[in-house]
N, C-alpha and C positions, 0 to 999 in steps of 0.2 A: 480480423485480431485486433485492429485499431478500436472498432465501432465496440467491440465486447468490452474492451477496458474501458472506453468513454463511459459506456452506460454503467460499469460497476461504479467507477467514480461518482457519476452524476446520482447514483444510488445512495451511495455513501455520504455525499454533501446533503442529500435530500433528510436521510435518515437522522444525520446529526443535526441539522438545524430544527426538525420538528420535536425531537426529543422522543425518549422511549421510557418505558415503564417495566419495571419488574415486580411481578408479585407473587409473593410466596407464602404458601399455605402451611402454616405451623400446627400439628396436631398433637396434644400432649406433650408439648415442649420439642417435638422433634419436625423436622422439615419433611414436609411429605411431597409436596409438588410444587414447580416452579413454571411461570408463563412470563414470555415477553409480549408487549404489546404497545399501543400508542397511548394508552390510558389504563386506569385502575381497572382490572379485572375481578370478576367473583370467582375465586378458585374453592373447591369443595373437595374434601377427601371421601363424601360420601358415606359418613358415618353419622347415625342420628343417634344421639343420647337422649331419651326421654327423661322428663321429670321425673323424679321420685317424690310423691306428696305425702307418703307415709312418715318421713321425717320432719322435725320442727321447721317451722318456716325459716327460724333464725341461721340453720345449718343448710338450707337450700343453697344451691348454685346454680348460676346462668347457665342453661344448657349449651350456649354458644362459648362460655368460658374455656372449654377444653380446647377450642379451635380458634385459631387467630390468621388472619391474613395481613400481610405486611407489604406496604406496596413502597418501592423505591423509584422516584423520578429521577431520569437523568435527562438534563437540557443544557443547552450551550448558553453562555452570558449573551445576552441581547445587546450589552453595552460594549461596543466594539470601538476603541479609540485609534484614530487613524494616525500615523506617524508620518510628520512631513520629512521630507529627503530634500537636502540641498544639494544642487549638481553644482560644482565648480569646475569649469572645463577651462584649461589653461590654452593659450593662444598655440603652443607647439604641438599639444595634442589635437586640435581643430584642425590645424593646417595638415597635419599628418594624415589625419581621418580623410579629409577632402581629397588629398593628394591620391591615396589608395584606392578609394571607392570612387572616385569621380573621374579621375584622369586614369587610374590603373598604374601598374607597375610594369615598366618594361624590361625585358632581359638585358643584362650588360653588354652581351655580345650575341649579335645575330648570326654572325658568321658561323657555318659549321666547319670544324676543323676535319680535313681530309688527311688520310693517310695513303701512301702510294700502296699499290697492290704489293702484298707480301707472299712470296711463295716459300714453302718450309726448305729446310735443307734437305740435299739428297740421302735417302737411306742408306747406309754402308752395308749393313746386313739385313736380312729379313728375319727379325728378332722372334716373330710369331711360329716360324719353321723350325727355328733353333730349338726352342723351347718345348716343343711337342711332345707328348708322351703318348704312346700307342699302347693299348691294351689287346693283348693276343690271346 
């Protein structure tokens, strides 16, 4: 269990540091297909629109104008600023730390308290027999 969690966390750190790219294919203004990868991918809807040469040259559109690929890059900033941490140890804390972890804590009393053997009081009446009910 620990190994699988470690592997998953390692992969998460790897993918976060490498960066991912989401490529989305838009056809006629509508999203048709999306893919995730490490870089820009060519995504195609499979629709080939041939150029019509019968119209005027000025009215013609680029055959690829109906389809568009949009790539979004997700990366982590490389500029990481390390913060300096100042540790101020007081003398009381240091002495308590040494006392507890080096010398250990001794119990207050090492003597076990002993009780004399106790015998219960004698039973005056047998209560179980008195309160029994018999089904006939």
